N, C-alpha and C positions, 0 to 999 in steps of 0.2 A: 527758778535754780535760781540762786545768791552766790556771786564771785566779789571776793576781795583780791586788789591787786594793786602794786606799790604805786603811788600819784608819781606818774612819770613826765606831768605836764604834756600831754601827749594828747591830743583831741579823737583819736581814733582809741585808744585805751579808756578815755572818759567817757564812752558807749559802751564798752563791755561788763562793766565793773558794777556793783550796788555799793560797795563799802571800798575805801583807800587807805594802805598803810603809809604812815608817816616815819619816818626814824628822825627822832629829834634830837640834834646836838648842841650842846650849851655850850656858845661862843656868843662873844660881845654884838649885842642887839639880834642875835639871830630870834628870842622868843617875841621881838617886838614886830619880826617880819613873818612870826607865825601866826600872832594875832592879824594881822593887816589880810593874810592868806585865807585864813578861816574865816574872817568876815564877808569877805568876797567870796568866799565857796559856801554860806552856811545853810545851804539846802541839801549838804551833801556829809553822809556820818564817814570821820576819819578816823583810823584807830594808830594814835601814836604813839610808839615805842620811845620810853624815857630809860635811859639808863642809868639809874642811881647810884652805880657803885664806881663806876671808873670818874665820875666828875659828879660836883656837887650842884643840886638845883632843888630850889625852894619849892615844893610844889605847892604850896597856898598860891602861887602865880597861874595856876589853873583856873583858878574862879572866875579869871578876866577872859579866858580861854573858853570857859563854857559858857558865858554870857554874850559872846561876838556869836560864836556857834555852838547852839545844846544839844549838837551831836557828834559830840567827841567821846572818844571811849582812851584809856590809859592803857598801857601794854605795859604793864610789869615785869622785866626782868630781871631782878633780885629781890628777894622776898626780905620786905624789911615790916613789920608788923604795925609799924608807927605810920607809914606810910601808907597803908590801908586803912587805917582808921584815919588818917585826916582826911584821904581822897573818900570815905563814907560822910565826914563830916563837913566835906564841900558837895555833897550830893551828887559825886562824877562819878560815872559808871567805868568799872575798870576789870581786867582780868591777867591771869600770867601767859606770859610766852610761851610757847609751845616746849621749851625747855622744861616747862613744868608740869607736863601732858600727863592726866589722871591712867591709872594700868590696875585700877581697881574701883571697885563702888565704895570701897573706905576712902579713895584718895577723892571720889567722887564727892561725896558727903562733905569732907572736909573742905573741899574748895566751895561747893554751896555755904558751906557754914562763915566763909570768909567774907562772902559776898557779891563774889564771882558774875559777872554779867555773861562772861563766854569760858569754853572751855576746851581744849585738846584733849585727844586720846589717842591713847597706844595698848599694844599687847594684848590682853585677854577680855577686854571691854568693846576689841572689834570685834569678836566674835559673839557680842550680843549686842547688837546695834538697836534691837527691839526694845530689849530694856531699858540701855540709856537713853533711847529715844521719849522714853516714860518718864524715865528719873529727870532729863532735862524740861519738858513739860512743866511736869509737878513745881518744879524749881525756878519755872523762869529763865532759863538758861540756854544760850544759844550755843550750840554742837559746831565744832569748828574742824578742817580736817585740809592737813597739807598733801595735795594728789602728788607730787613728784617726789617725797620720801615715802622709803618702810616705816609704817607706825609700827616701831619695836625697839625697845630698848636691849633684847637679849643680842649676848656677844656675837651668836650664830646664827642670826636674823638672815643675811645674805647669805647662806645657804642652808637653809632650813624649809622643806616643801611644805610644811603647817605655817610658816611666817604667813600673816595676814598681809595681803596686798589686794588692789583690785585693779579694775580694767577698763579704759573706755567703754567697752561695749554695754556697761550694767551701771553707768552714770545716771539715770534715769531711777532704776531701782535704790541707788544710795542716795540720792536727791531726800526719799521718804522721810529718810533717818538723820540725814547731816544740812544744818541751816545755812551754811555758810563753807565754800570749797576757795582754796588757796593755793599759791605754789610757793616754793623757799623763795625766800626774800633776797637773796643774792642772785637769782636766775636775770639774766642779761633781758635786753628790749625784745630782741628777736627770738630768744628763745620762750619766754613769756608767750610770745604771741603764737609760737610752731604750737605749745602746750595748751594753749585757748584750744585753737583749732582740732587738734584731737581729741582733748575729751569733752567740749561743748559743740563746737558744730558740726565733725566725722563722727565723734563718737564711738572709733575704731582705731585700732591699731592692729597691723596685719604683720608685726615682726616680733622678734624677739623682745621680752620686757626687760631685759637688761640694758636696752638702749634707750629704754621708756625710765626705769630707776635704776640709775647711775651705781647704786650701793650694790646691788644685787653680785653676786658669784657664780651662780646657778643660771643655767640656761632654763628659759620658758617660752616656748615659741608660742605665742600669744595666737596666731593663726590657726594652728592646731588646738588649742585650748576649748573645752567646752565651756563656753561662760555662766552657763547653768550653775557649774560648780561652785561658781564664786558669789553666786545670790545665795545658795546654801548654807557657804561659810561664813555670812552675815551674821547667822541667826545660829548658830550650830551648837553655841555654850562651850566650844573648847572643851567636848567632851571626853575627848581623847587622855586629856591631863588626869580626869577621874577614871580612869578604867574603862573606859569604853573601846572595844575593837575598831572604831570607827578608822580605815587607813585611806580614808576619802581624798584628802591630799595627796598623799604620794600617789594614790593609786591614777587619779584625773591626771597629774603632770606625766607618770607613765605613757600615758595613753595618747597624751599631748606629742609626747617626743618620737610614740611610733608613729604616729600620723603625719607628722612632719618629716619623717625618713622615708616616708611613702609618697612624699608630695600631697598629702590630703590637707587641705584645710579645713576647717569647721565655720560654717557661716551660720550664723543668727536668725531665725526667723525674725523679718522686720515687723515689728507691731504696728498694726493697723491703726488708723487716725494721728 
C-alpha cells in the first residue's frame, strides 16, 4: 500500500509514506534551496506542485532538479499546453492536480494522450475501478486517490446516497485498484496523523462518516453500515443512471440507519492472515 504525504521535515512522517508532496513557491533563492534539498534526499520520490498561474517560473530550471534527484514529478496546477510540452522535452514526469481529476473514460484518454504519469478520478469512474485499473495499467499511469474528500463534482454530492465514498474497512480492497493514497493538502500535522491511523493502522471508523468526510451533509452511521456494500459499489458501473432498478445505495443507508437507531453495529469479519 503506497501513501503520499506532505513533506513536514518530521522523522515520524518520513517513516509513514513512500512519496512526499512539496508546494514550491517562487521567491528569491527558493529554487537553489530546493535543489540542495532534493540532492540531500535523492532516493525519495517528491511530487512538486508548481503554480505557474499566479507567478512566473522558468520550467527550464527543472532540468537541474532532475539531475540532482531523478525521482521528481511535477504537479501542474494550471493547464498550459506549452508547459506540458516543455516538461516532456526535458523528460520530466508530470501530472495534473486533483482539480483536473478525470470523471469519464474520455477524460482519462485525454490525460493519457497528454503524457501524464498519474491521474485522479471522480464521479462515474469511482464505480468502475476495475476498468479504470485496466486502463491505467495499459497506459502506465498511476491512479491516485484523496481519502478525506468526496470524489465528486456533483453539486448535490454531499447529500446524495449514491455519492461515491469509501470507508477504512475496505482499504485493502481499494488498494487492489488505487496506486497511491493521499489526504487533503492543507490538513494539519495532527489531523494527518489521525487520518493515517484510522485508514491504514486501525482500518476502521465506528462513527458517523460526517466526521470523516467534512463535506457530507447526510448522516451515515458507519458503525452500522454493511461495508461489503462499498466493495460492490466500487465496480457496480453506476447502472442506476442507465435505467437499472438497483437501489442498493439507498437501501443499505436505510438499513444502516435502522440498525443504528436500535444500537446495533455491524462488525465485518476479520480476514485471516
